[in-house]
C-alpha positions, 0 to 999 in steps of 0.5 A: 462917359468913357475915354482912351487915352495913349499911355508910352512905354517912355512913362516908367523912364521920366525923370520928373516921375521918378523924382516923385516916386523917389518921394511917395512911391504911392503917388507916381502911381495912381499917375496914370490913372489921374491922368483920365482926369484931364480933357482933349487940352489938358485941363481937369477941376481937381477935387479929391472925393472926386477923383477917389470916388471915379478913379479908385472907388475899388482901392482902400488903401488911397484916400483924398488924403493921398490924392492931395499929397500926390498933386502936391509932388506932380505939382512940385516936381513940375508934371501939372500946373494947378492953378485958380478960376472961379473960387476952384482949384483947376490943374493943367498939363502943357500943351507941347507935352500933351498933346506928345503923347496922346496924338490920336487927337490930331486931325479931325478928332476935335474940329473946332473945339476946347476945352470947357476949363478957363486955361490957366492965366500965367501957365509956366509954358509959353501961354503962345502954345496954346495956341499952336498947338489949336490950330495944329489939332484943327488943322484940315478940319475946319470945313467939318466944323463949318459943315457943323453950324450948317447944320444947326442953322446957325448964322454966326461968324466962325472964329478961328485963328486959322486962315478962316478964307479957306474953310469958308464953306458954300452948301453946294461946296460941303454937299459935292465933297460929301458926295449929296447932291446940289439942288439946282435953284428954281427959276421961280418962286413956287409954293409947294415943297421941293422933291429935292432934300436939303443939304441942312437936312442932308448934313444930320446925317452926314458926315461931312467928307466922309458920309459915314453916320454920326456915332450915336450917344453913349449910353447910362446904364440904369439906374441898380436901387436895389443895389444901392439900398443893399449897400447904404444897408449894409454900410450907414445903417450899422453906424446908427442911420436908418435903414432903408425898407424900400426904393421907391417913389419921389426917393428912386426919382432922386436917385435915378437923376444923380446915378444919370447925372454923374457919369462917376457914379454909374456903378454900385462900387462908386456909390458904395465908397461914398456911404464909406465915406460918409462912415468914416469922414463925415462924424456930423452925418452920422450922429458922431458929432453935433451941437451939446444943446441939438440931437444928434443928426442921421443921414437918411436916402431922402436927404442924402438924394436931394440935389443939394445935398448929393453935392455938398457931400461930394464936394466935401463940406461935411466932412471933418475939419484937422485942426482948423484946417479942412483934408479935403476942399 
């Protein structure tokens, strides 16, 4: 899903970034693109291969090794904090620094939300900064959070570090502030349906306090199966892999599923970059490396687009190793 990030002109005179540039100019130039990896809370899961495919598919000179070098420099000069949780690597930017520049995230932008990534246990900033930033980002918006819970008929208690007593609204309160009609209580039980629309039903189509219709979900572009087929035959067929003559049936179903579930792969250039990565960095998948007692293995389209294999390839499981040290992952 596309999202925006604010980049101030002061980035050109940032002392930390200047220190990175002194050691490696390319790493410093990659920084603005890498900012899009971070979510609204300044956190991101770190995978050099995924970042290469999602942020630099058209940059032939940017490799996973260069991305790893850049992150090492950003960590060294305190631009980001790197940490591990559940055998995964994450990056985080100081909450106060992140919010200082991403000013559009305040107010009603992220009412009651939270990062999908775990927070670091021992960050190099005051842990209480996280709570202060959260309060700043959600202040005066707990009414929207309450209305969202009512829309889903969820009865659980609202949990927030703000003063919860100021945001406990009833259905009638929300209707009055939204400009909706407040249903009058019936004097006696009735089996016939009420002619007045229920507040929970109205709230499904109106955003509380503004009355605006909620934004629709972003449209996923159709999978260009033919173009992906051409890219495979252009890049991997000369490397020894079987030619793809058609994409139909189960093959087409699996390819479309991988396209839909991976937003960073929803471009033909991203698939070309993936095929080039397999050709250049995964010798086992193109028959260049194999056991003495086994024939060479050549990747097929059906093998690649299966859920498990596709994930393993993108995570770097088949990438060439150097002297016992993984190049990626």
